[in-house]
C-alpha positions as a printed NumPy array, in Angstrom:
array([[  4.236,  -6.19 , -22.121],
       [  3.839,  -9.937, -22.798],
       [  2.616, -12.725, -20.589],
       [  4.758, -15.658, -21.73 ],
       [  5.469, -16.864, -18.178],
       [  1.832, -16.544, -17.067],
       [ -0.39 , -16.554, -20.176],
       [ -3.551, -16.516, -18.084],
       [ -2.602, -13.045, -16.778],
       [ -3.417, -11.6  , -20.211],
       [ -7.122, -11.551, -19.324],
       [ -6.354,  -8.907, -16.685],
       [ -4.293,  -6.64 , -18.949],
       [ -5.423,  -3.719, -21.048],
       [ -4.653,  -3.671, -24.738],
       [ -3.237,  -0.486, -26.292],
       [ -4.759,  -0.087, -29.738],
       [ -2.096,   2.452, -30.73 ],
       [  1.042,   0.63 , -29.512],
       [ -0.47 ,  -2.773, -30.496],
       [  0.407,  -4.549, -27.272],
       [ -0.539,  -5.115, -23.651],
       [ -0.129,  -2.333, -21.135],
       [  1.902,  -3.044, -18.022],
       [  0.004,  -2.463, -14.76 ],
       [ -0.135,   1.259, -13.906],
       [  0.838,   2.17 , -17.495],
       [ -1.042,   4.639, -19.665],
       [ -0.697,   5.826, -23.232],
       [  0.449,   9.428, -23.631],
       [ -0.964,  11.064, -26.739],
       [  1.764,  13.731, -26.579],
       [  4.702,  11.286, -26.458],
       [  2.781,   8.74 , -28.583],
       [  3.854,   5.815, -26.395],
       [  2.816,   3.94 , -23.278],
       [  4.488,   5.245, -20.117],
       [  5.05 ,   3.062, -17.054],
       [  3.404,   4.455, -13.913],
       [  2.396,   7.587, -15.772],
       [  1.499,  10.549, -13.568],
       [  1.051,  13.246, -16.223],
       [  2.663,  14.838, -19.256],
       [  4.583,  17.972, -18.299],
       [  4.995,  20.556, -21.088],
       [  7.75 ,  22.361, -19.152],
       [ 10.11 ,  19.381, -19.344],
       [  8.596,  18.199, -22.655],
       [  8.271,  14.684, -21.268],
       [  6.051,  12.466, -19.179],
       [  6.44 ,  12.092, -15.444],
       [  6.586,   8.339, -14.913],
       [  8.298,   5.528, -13.059],
       [ 11.923,   6.366, -13.832],
       [ 11.81 ,  10.158, -13.45 ],
       [  9.093,  10.671, -10.828],
       [ 11.68 ,  11.266,  -8.104],
       [ 13.737,  13.683, -10.196],
       [ 10.627,  15.608, -11.191],
       [  9.504,  15.937,  -7.561],
       [ 12.963,  17.157,  -6.531],
       [ 12.732,  19.743,  -9.284],
       [  9.392,  20.884,  -7.846],
       [ 11.076,  21.269,  -4.451],
       [ 14.27 ,  23.027,  -5.596],
       [ 12.561,  25.508,  -7.948],
       [ 10.57 ,  27.231,  -5.135],
       [ 13.639,  27.2  ,  -2.879],
       [ 15.64 ,  28.963,  -5.592],
       [ 12.828,  31.48 ,  -6.082],
       [ 12.657,  32.131,  -2.326],
       [ 16.415,  32.757,  -2.327],
       [ 16.026,  35.166,  -5.255],
       [ 13.104,  36.917,  -3.546],
       [ 15.151,  37.546,  -0.402],
       [ 18.017,  39.   ,  -2.458],
       [ 15.665,  41.238,  -4.469],
       [ 13.866,  42.494,  -1.349],
       [ 17.154,  43.258,   0.422],
       [ 18.516,  44.98 ,  -2.695],
       [ 15.48 ,  47.214,  -3.161],
       [ 15.313,  48.073,   0.522],
       [ 19.031,  48.885,   0.759],
       [ 19.093,  50.977,  -2.415],
       [ 15.925,  52.873,  -1.551],
       [ 17.012,  53.514,   2.018],
       [ 20.561,  54.606,   1.23 ],
       [ 20.518,  56.093,  -2.254],
       [ 17.073,  57.312,  -3.325],
       [ 15.026,  60.169,  -1.952],
       [ 11.43 ,  60.433,  -3.125],
       [  9.896,  63.794,  -4.075],
       [  6.446,  64.822,  -5.11 ],
       [  7.413,  65.413,  -8.739],
       [ 10.404,  63.15 ,  -9.465],
       [ 12.679,  60.446,  -8.178],
       [ 16.371,  61.313,  -7.97 ],
       [ 19.544,  59.61 ,  -6.768],
       [ 21.13 ,  61.045,  -3.66 ],
       [ 24.75 ,  61.152,  -4.874],
       [ 26.033,  62.504,  -1.568],
       [ 25.036,  59.273,   0.142],
       [ 26.626,  57.262,  -2.656],
       [ 29.907,  59.162,  -2.268],
       [ 29.948,  58.587,   1.478],
       [ 29.247,  54.854,   0.987],
       [ 31.582,  53.671,  -1.801],
       [ 30.318,  50.082,  -1.532],
       [ 27.183,  51.038,  -3.518],
       [ 28.77 ,  51.264,  -6.942],
       [ 25.939,  49.771,  -9.043],
       [ 23.568,  52.414, -10.492],
       [ 20.018,  51.85 ,  -9.298],
       [ 17.456,  54.168, -10.841],
       [ 13.758,  53.933, -11.52 ],
       [ 14.255,  51.321, -14.275],
       [ 16.341,  49.116, -12.029],
       [ 13.691,  49.348,  -9.326],
       [ 10.921,  48.452, -11.803],
       [ 12.872,  45.476, -13.132],
       [ 13.592,  44.236,  -9.614],
       [  9.947,  44.604,  -8.623],
       [  8.846,  42.649, -11.715],
       [ 11.391,  39.892, -10.996],
       [ 10.185,  39.723,  -7.395],
       [  6.601,  39.215,  -8.566],
       [  7.679,  36.374, -10.871],
       [  9.705,  34.747,  -8.097],
       [  6.838,  34.88 ,  -5.594],
       [  4.321,  33.643,  -8.171],
       [  6.562,  30.721,  -9.133],
       [  7.106,  29.859,  -5.477],
       [  3.365,  29.636,  -4.848],
       [  2.428,  27.793,  -8.06 ],
       [  5.273,  25.256,  -8.125],
       [  5.151,  24.866,  -4.344],
       [  1.511,  23.786,  -4.551],
       [  2.421,  21.236,  -7.241],
       [  5.156,  19.9  ,  -4.97 ],
       [  2.701,  19.454,  -2.098],
       [  0.253,  17.646,  -4.418],
       [  3.001,  15.333,  -5.692],
       [  4.204,  14.497,  -2.177],
       [  0.656,  13.627,  -1.114],
       [  0.239,  11.096,  -3.924],
       [  3.762,   9.695,  -3.464],
       [  3.206,   9.052,   0.24 ],
       [  0.082,   7.072,  -0.739],
       [  1.998,   5.358,  -3.579],
       [ -0.377,   6.732,  -6.185],
       [ -0.237,   8.909,  -9.268],
       [ -2.545,  11.739, -10.278],
       [ -4.226,   9.42 , -12.793],
       [ -4.701,   6.673, -10.214],
       [ -6.335,   9.119,  -7.796],
       [ -8.86 ,   9.871, -10.528],
       [ -9.374,   6.145, -11.239],
       [-10.01 ,   5.497,  -7.544],
       [-12.613,   8.269,  -7.414],
       [-14.381,   6.842, -10.469],
       [-14.305,   3.375,  -8.881],
       [-16.142,   4.671,  -5.829],
       [-18.681,   6.445,  -8.045],
       [-19.229,   3.294, -10.132],
       [-19.775,   1.119,  -7.058],
       [-22.164,   3.664,  -5.552],
       [-24.056,   4.093,  -8.829],
       [-24.651,   0.382,  -9.403],
       [-24.764,  -0.514,  -5.68 ],
       [-22.807,  -3.704,  -6.308],
       [-21.573,  -3.984,  -2.739],
       [-17.967,  -4.163,  -3.904],
       [-15.136,  -2.597,  -1.96 ],
       [-12.283,  -1.128,  -3.963],
       [ -8.969,  -1.14 ,  -2.094],
       [ -6.033,   0.52 ,  -3.826],
       [ -3.48 ,  -2.325,  -4.071],
       [ -0.185,  -0.408,  -4.294],
       [ -0.446,   1.539,  -1.031],
       [  1.835,  -0.564,   1.184],
       [  0.374,   0.923,   4.361],
       [  3.591,   2.709,   5.378],
       [  4.428,   6.215,   4.168],
       [  8.135,   5.41 ,   4.439],
       [  7.802,   2.306,   2.241],
       [  5.784,   4.284,  -0.29 ],
       [  8.379,   7.068,  -0.188],
       [ 11.226,   4.61 ,  -0.762],
       [  9.616,   3.299,  -3.936],
       [ 10.187,   6.701,  -5.575],
       [ 13.238,   8.128,  -3.805],
       [ 16.415,   6.036,  -3.545],
       [ 20.072,   6.951,  -2.982],
       [ 20.975,   5.668,  -6.438],
       [ 18.168,   7.605,  -8.11 ],
       [ 16.867,   4.38 ,  -9.698],
       [ 13.4  ,   3.256,  -8.526],
       [ 13.133,  -0.033,  -6.651],
       [ 10.672,  -1.486,  -9.179],
       [ 11.1  ,  -2.128, -12.905],
       [  7.742,  -0.559, -13.742],
       [  6.122,  -3.899, -14.651],
       [  5.898,  -5.968, -11.462],
       [  4.735,  -4.065,  -8.396],
       [  4.512,  -5.131,  -4.745],
       [  0.958,  -4.963,  -3.444],
       [ -0.518,  -4.735,   0.01 ],
       [ -1.426,  -7.944,   1.774],
       [ -4.668,  -9.478,   0.565],
       [ -4.747,  -7.529,  -2.707],
       [ -4.724,  -8.956,  -6.218],
       [ -1.743,  -7.875,  -8.397],
       [ -4.174,  -6.698, -11.089],
       [ -6.831,  -5.042,  -8.918],
       [ -6.327,  -1.638, -10.513],
       [ -6.245,  -3.009, -14.057],
       [ -9.438,  -5.01 , -13.459],
       [-11.139,  -1.86 , -12.194],
       [-10.016,   0.057, -15.285],
       [-11.484,  -2.633, -17.542],
       [-14.773,  -2.42 , -15.629],
       [-14.824,   1.355, -16.   ],
       [-14.174,   1.145, -19.731],
       [-16.955,  -1.411, -20.167],
       [-19.27 ,   0.785, -18.118],
       [-18.354,   3.797, -20.245],
       [-19.22 ,   1.919, -23.44 ],
       [-22.592,   0.86 , -22.013],
       [-23.467,   4.356, -20.836],
       [-22.242,   6.173, -23.947],
       [-24.807,   8.053, -26.006],
       [-24.827,   8.329, -29.802],
       [-24.963,  11.812, -31.304],
       [-25.187,  13.075, -34.865],
       [-23.269,  16.148, -35.99 ],
       [-25.601,  18.889, -37.211],
       [-23.05 ,  21.717, -37.453],
       [-19.408,  21.788, -38.591],
       [-16.688,  22.459, -36.012],
       [-13.055,  23.181, -36.903],
       [-11.513,  21.939, -33.633],
       [-10.672,  25.367, -32.205],
       [ -9.958,  25.499, -28.486],
       [-12.123,  28.594, -27.934],
       [-14.485,  28.859, -30.932],
       [-15.884,  32.334, -31.487],
       [-18.625,  31.168, -33.854],
       [-20.321,  28.749, -31.426],
       [-21.696,  31.292, -29.006],
       [-20.35 ,  33.285, -26.088],
       [-21.197,  30.614, -23.497],
       [-19.328,  27.94 , -25.453],
       [-16.367,  30.288, -25.859],
       [-15.833,  31.184, -22.197],
       [-16.725,  27.73 , -20.801],
       [-14.154,  25.794, -22.856],
       [-12.77 ,  22.837, -20.828],
       [ -9.601,  23.73 , -18.936],
       [ -7.658,  20.628, -19.924],
       [ -4.885,  19.468, -22.237],
       [ -7.222,  16.923, -23.822],
       [ -7.665,  17.599, -27.547],
       [-10.613,  18.995, -29.466],
       [-11.815,  17.081, -32.519],
       [-13.084,  18.399, -35.823],
       [-16.676,  17.633, -36.746],
       [-18.397,  17.504, -40.101],
       [-22.129,  17.578, -40.588],
       [-23.612,  14.078, -40.761],
       [-20.884,  12.284, -38.763],
       [-21.722,  10.072, -35.776],
       [-19.975,  10.338, -32.438],
       [-20.274,   8.475, -29.124],
       [-20.289,  10.84 , -26.143],
       [-18.997,   9.41 , -22.882],
       [-18.981,  12.495, -20.65 ],
       [-19.692,  16.155, -20.852],
       [-20.155,  19.596, -19.376],
       [-22.964,  22.101, -19.801],
       [-21.736,  23.423, -23.148],
       [-19.109,  20.831, -24.138],
       [-19.007,  17.05 , -24.632],
       [-16.256,  14.441, -24.848],
       [-16.492,  11.438, -27.136],
       [-15.102,   9.168, -29.842],
       [-15.644,   9.478, -33.55 ],
       [-17.115,   6.423, -35.236],
       [-14.577,   6.197, -38.07 ],
       [-14.485,   2.647, -39.438],
       [-11.858,   3.565, -42.022],
       [ -9.292,   3.98 , -39.246],
       [-10.081,   0.721, -37.45 ],
       [ -7.441,  -1.3  , -39.335],
       [ -4.618,   0.998, -38.175],
       [ -5.815,   1.305, -34.585],
       [ -6.519,   5.04 , -34.778],
       [ -9.505,   6.717, -33.206],
       [-10.339,  10.385, -32.859],
       [-11.257,  11.313, -29.333],
       [-11.73 ,  14.698, -27.726],
       [-13.98 ,  17.606, -26.786],
       [-16.527,  19.323, -29.021],
       [-19.314,  21.926, -28.507],
       [-22.635,  20.499, -27.417],
       [-24.579,  22.763, -29.775],
       [-22.941,  21.064, -32.792],
       [-24.676,  17.718, -32.185],
       [-28.066,  16.239, -31.459],
       [-29.074,  12.843, -30.067],
       [-29.134,  10.134, -32.684],
       [-31.791,   7.429, -32.562],
       [-30.963,   4.166, -34.334],
       [-34.001,   2.122, -33.467],
       [-35.647,   0.842, -30.266],
       [-32.361,  -0.344, -28.736],
       [-31.078,   3.187, -28.611],
       [-34.36 ,   4.645, -27.443],
       [-34.479,   2.279, -24.464],
       [-31.481,   3.914, -22.803],
       [-32.664,   5.253, -19.512],
       [-32.882,   8.968, -18.867],
       [-30.92 ,   8.369, -15.671],
       [-27.864,   7.333, -17.694],
       [-28.24 ,  10.264, -20.074],
       [-28.157,  12.703, -17.194],
       [-24.444,  11.984, -16.943],
       [-23.987,  14.125, -20.037]])
């Protein structure tokens, strides 16, 4: 995105170091697609694409129709098993056999239905019910964010904004700018009769009294805050980037982060800036100057036991213990 018409707007925009350009408001870079996606909600591996501005409505309809189809299949499977068991199968203590006399008196049941057919139908019913529950919950989550004119990423940004304001006690008040105040208006921004969203993904209508770049400004503040509160670590043990490493201890193995974010390889002696972490895992950026000229940076999770805090003089030592507790 460029700012030729309003050059002063560039100060509010984020710069993508990988795409080498400004990000449009509400855009995020997808490491799977290797591009910036307008109004990115998430990357879906099942459709092998990102859910963004131009396909958010189609994706949500898919989440609605998939459970409906599974419910339809479940009803058919339940009726089939009940009818076949009631009319054609008699259960004994030692075996299961087909009652052919009933089949001869009811010629409409011409499809063989033995123990294998029953097992296959029962397995298919379990898959259908499981899909209905899992995808149905995703549909409810998507409808909640759509009716508030948000994405899953923006919900997370809003939560971090509240935490940042509470942590620093700045007295600010973060108001999400794209919620138009009406669920119907928010709904219409995603679902239209033509299937094409009302917005182009670059310029967005905002609620009255809000700045067009409120969300982007908040993201820049959060990134600056993350850089200030990051902690330098030195790698003391090699790590091959495995998702569930067996050689780093049982606790590290079973507590691996449940996320699609990548793991990064570590070599002894490297430096890394940690920005957040769990009890046995940390997330950070590698300090690789050799990649700076091409805009690449390695970022991801790594085991906490592979690193130790790195002191580079008094400036580093002065970081408060309160900030370090975030890791």
